[in-house]
C-alpha positions as CSV (number, residue, x, y, z in Angstrom):
1,X,-17.8,-17.2,20.2
2,X,-21.1,-18.3,18.8
3,X,-21.6,-15.0,16.9
4,X,-18.4,-15.7,15.0
5,X,-19.4,-19.2,13.9
6,X,-22.9,-18.2,13.0
7,X,-21.7,-15.3,10.8
8,X,-18.7,-16.9,9.1
9,X,-20.1,-16.2,5.6
10,X,-20.2,-12.5,6.4
11,X,-16.7,-12.6,7.8
12,X,-15.4,-14.6,4.8
13,X,-17.0,-12.2,2.4
14,X,-15.4,-9.2,4.2
15,X,-12.1,-11.1,4.3
16,X,-12.1,-11.7,0.5
17,X,-13.1,-8.0,-0.1
18,X,-10.3,-6.8,2.1
19,X,-7.9,-9.2,0.4
20,X,-9.0,-7.9,-3.0
21,X,-8.6,-4.2,-2.0
22,X,-5.2,-4.9,-0.5
23,X,-3.8,-6.9,-3.5
24,X,-5.1,-4.5,-6.2
25,X,-4.1,-1.4,-4.3
26,X,-0.8,-2.9,-3.4
27,X,0.1,-3.7,-7.0
28,X,-0.9,-0.2,-8.2
29,X,0.9,1.5,-5.3
30,X,4.1,-0.5,-6.0
31,X,4.1,0.5,-9.7
32,X,3.2,4.1,-9.1
33,X,5.5,4.4,-6.0
34,X,8.5,3.1,-8.0
35,X,7.7,5.6,-10.8
36,X,7.6,8.4,-8.2
37,X,10.9,7.3,-6.8
38,X,12.5,7.2,-10.2
39,X,11.1,10.8,-10.8
40,X,12.6,11.9,-7.5
41,X,16.1,11.0,-8.7
42,X,15.5,12.1,-12.2
43,X,17.8,14.7,-13.8
44,X,14.6,16.6,-14.9
45,X,13.8,19.2,-12.4
46,X,10.1,19.2,-13.1
47,X,9.8,15.5,-12.4
48,X,11.8,15.8,-9.2
49,X,9.6,18.7,-8.1
50,X,6.3,16.9,-8.8
51,X,7.4,13.8,-7.0
52,X,8.7,15.7,-4.0
53,X,5.5,17.8,-3.7
54,X,3.2,14.8,-4.1
55,X,5.1,12.6,-1.6
56,X,5.3,15.3,1.0
57,X,1.7,16.3,0.7
58,X,0.3,12.7,0.7
59,X,2.5,11.4,3.5
60,X,1.5,14.3,5.8
61,X,-2.2,14.0,5.0
62,X,-4.6,11.7,6.9
63,X,-5.8,8.7,4.9
64,X,-9.4,9.7,5.6
65,X,-8.9,12.8,3.5
66,X,-7.7,10.7,0.6
67,X,-10.9,8.5,0.9
68,X,-13.1,11.6,1.1
69,X,-11.5,13.1,-2.0
70,X,-11.9,9.8,-4.0
71,X,-15.4,9.0,-2.8
72,X,-16.9,12.5,-2.6
73,X,-14.9,15.1,-4.4
74,X,-14.1,13.1,-7.6
75,X,-17.8,12.3,-8.3
76,X,-18.6,16.0,-7.9
77,X,-16.0,16.8,-10.5
78,X,-17.8,14.4,-12.9
79,X,-15.7,11.3,-12.2
80,X,-18.2,8.8,-11.0
81,X,-17.8,5.1,-10.0
82,X,-20.4,2.4,-10.2
83,X,-18.8,0.7,-7.2
84,X,-17.3,2.4,-4.1
85,X,-14.5,-0.2,-4.2
86,X,-13.0,1.7,-7.2
87,X,-12.8,4.9,-5.1
88,X,-11.3,2.9,-2.2
89,X,-8.6,1.4,-4.5
90,X,-7.8,4.9,-5.8
91,X,-7.5,6.3,-2.3
92,X,-5.4,3.4,-0.9
93,X,-3.1,3.3,-4.0
94,X,-2.5,7.0,-4.0
95,X,-1.8,7.1,-0.3
96,X,0.4,4.0,-0.1
97,X,2.4,4.9,-3.2
98,X,3.9,7.9,-1.4
99,X,5.4,5.7,1.3
100,X,6.6,3.2,-1.2
101,X,8.3,6.0,-3.2
102,X,10.3,7.1,-0.1
103,X,11.3,3.5,0.7
104,X,12.5,2.9,-2.9
105,X,14.3,6.2,-3.0
106,X,16.2,5.3,0.2
107,X,17.2,2.0,-1.5
108,X,18.4,4.0,-4.6
109,X,20.5,6.2,-2.4
110,X,22.1,3.2,-0.8
111,X,23.5,2.0,-4.1
112,X,27.1,3.3,-4.5
113,X,27.3,6.4,-6.7
114,X,30.4,4.9,-8.4
115,X,28.2,2.3,-10.1
116,X,26.0,4.9,-11.8
117,X,29.1,7.0,-12.8
118,X,30.7,3.9,-14.3
119,X,27.6,3.1,-16.3
120,X,27.3,6.6,-17.6
121,X,31.0,6.6,-18.6
122,X,30.4,3.8,-21.0
123,X,27.5,5.7,-22.7
124,X,24.4,4.3,-20.8
125,X,21.4,6.6,-20.6
126,X,19.8,7.6,-17.3
127,X,16.8,5.2,-18.0
128,X,19.2,2.3,-18.6
129,X,21.3,3.0,-15.5
130,X,18.2,3.2,-13.4
131,X,16.4,0.1,-14.7
132,X,19.4,-2.2,-15.3
133,X,21.7,-1.2,-12.5
134,X,20.2,0.9,-9.7
135,X,16.6,-0.4,-9.2
136,X,17.5,-4.1,-9.1
137,X,19.9,-3.5,-6.3
138,X,17.7,-1.0,-4.6
139,X,14.5,-3.1,-4.6
140,X,16.4,-6.1,-3.1
141,X,17.4,-4.0,-0.1
142,X,14.0,-2.4,0.5
143,X,11.8,-5.5,0.2
144,X,11.4,-5.9,4.0
145,X,10.2,-2.3,4.5
146,X,8.0,-2.6,1.4
147,X,6.3,-5.6,3.0
148,X,5.8,-3.6,6.2
149,X,4.2,-0.8,4.1
150,X,1.8,-3.4,2.5
151,X,0.9,-4.7,6.0
152,X,0.0,-1.1,6.9
153,X,-2.1,-1.0,3.6
154,X,-4.1,-4.1,4.7
155,X,-4.9,-2.4,8.0
156,X,-5.6,1.0,6.3
157,X,-8.2,-0.7,4.1
158,X,-10.5,-0.7,7.2
159,X,-11.2,3.0,6.5
160,X,-13.1,1.8,3.4
161,X,-15.7,0.5,5.8
162,X,-16.7,4.1,6.6
163,X,-17.3,4.8,2.9
164,X,-20.0,2.1,2.2
165,X,-17.5,-0.7,1.3
166,X,-18.4,-3.9,3.1
167,X,-14.8,-5.1,3.6
168,X,-13.8,-6.9,6.8
169,X,-14.2,-3.9,9.1
170,X,-17.5,-2.8,7.4
171,X,-18.9,-6.3,7.9
172,X,-17.8,-6.2,11.5
173,X,-19.5,-2.9,12.0
174,X,-22.8,-4.3,10.7
175,X,-22.4,-7.5,12.9
176,X,-21.7,-5.3,15.9
177,X,-24.9,-3.3,15.3
178,X,-26.9,-6.5,14.9
179,X,-25.3,-8.2,17.9
180,X,-25.0,-5.6,20.6
181,X,-24.6,-8.2,23.3
182,X,-21.6,-9.8,21.6
183,X,-19.6,-6.8,20.3
184,X,-16.3,-8.0,21.9
185,X,-16.6,-11.4,20.1
186,X,-17.5,-9.7,16.8
187,X,-14.3,-7.6,17.1
188,X,-12.3,-10.7,18.0
189,X,-13.5,-12.3,14.7
190,X,-12.6,-9.2,12.7
191,X,-9.1,-9.1,14.3
192,X,-8.6,-12.9,13.6
193,X,-9.3,-12.5,9.8
194,X,-7.0,-9.4,9.6
195,X,-4.3,-11.5,11.3
196,X,-4.7,-14.2,8.6
197,X,-3.3,-11.6,6.2
198,X,-0.8,-9.6,8.2
199,X,1.0,-12.4,10.1
200,X,2.1,-14.3,6.9
201,X,3.2,-11.0,5.5
202,X,5.2,-10.2,8.6
203,X,6.8,-13.7,8.5
204,X,7.7,-13.1,4.8
205,X,9.3,-9.8,5.7
206,X,11.5,-11.5,8.4
207,X,12.5,-14.3,6.0
208,X,13.4,-11.8,3.2
209,X,15.3,-9.6,5.6
210,X,17.4,-12.5,6.8
211,X,18.2,-13.6,3.2
212,X,19.2,-10.1,2.2
213,X,21.4,-9.8,5.3
214,X,23.1,-13.1,4.4
215,X,23.5,-12.1,0.7
216,X,25.4,-9.0,1.9
């Protein structure tokens, strides 16, 4: 227990870095994932094909490969980063957006087809039907699974610790190496700070799910 109290500044620094990675990556993934979902239901075959291929490849690829590509392959292609956090954000965003795209697409498919047909019958374009009628209803129904995906994103950010990013897991690894006789307590501290993020998100998902169920 003493090792946690004595190293609170390191834990706090790792916690803030994990929070930063999660928030920034989450926002980018939500935007890109929604765009991918829109492309998946687009009448343009090329957009549907790109979205389907991207989502299927990324969803069935280990997250470590996404990190390796962002941190190692991109710099060899001439795309360099002054901070490894940028590579971590790219990897987390690209990976998480595929899962968000599938969640949003399932929400789009849950909206009755008749609503889109009625909108098109009065002259609305596909973009208008999607943004004004379909997506607002779809996003409301998929908020709970989206929050669960963001919880997974928070936990997935621990992979950044293996790529020179001193987020929460990276700080824990350093503390474990420096306090070999208190590894268990070091890990307890790491778990506690992860729970500070994931438990409120889980509670929020439950609240939203109940409100959506009542609204229905």
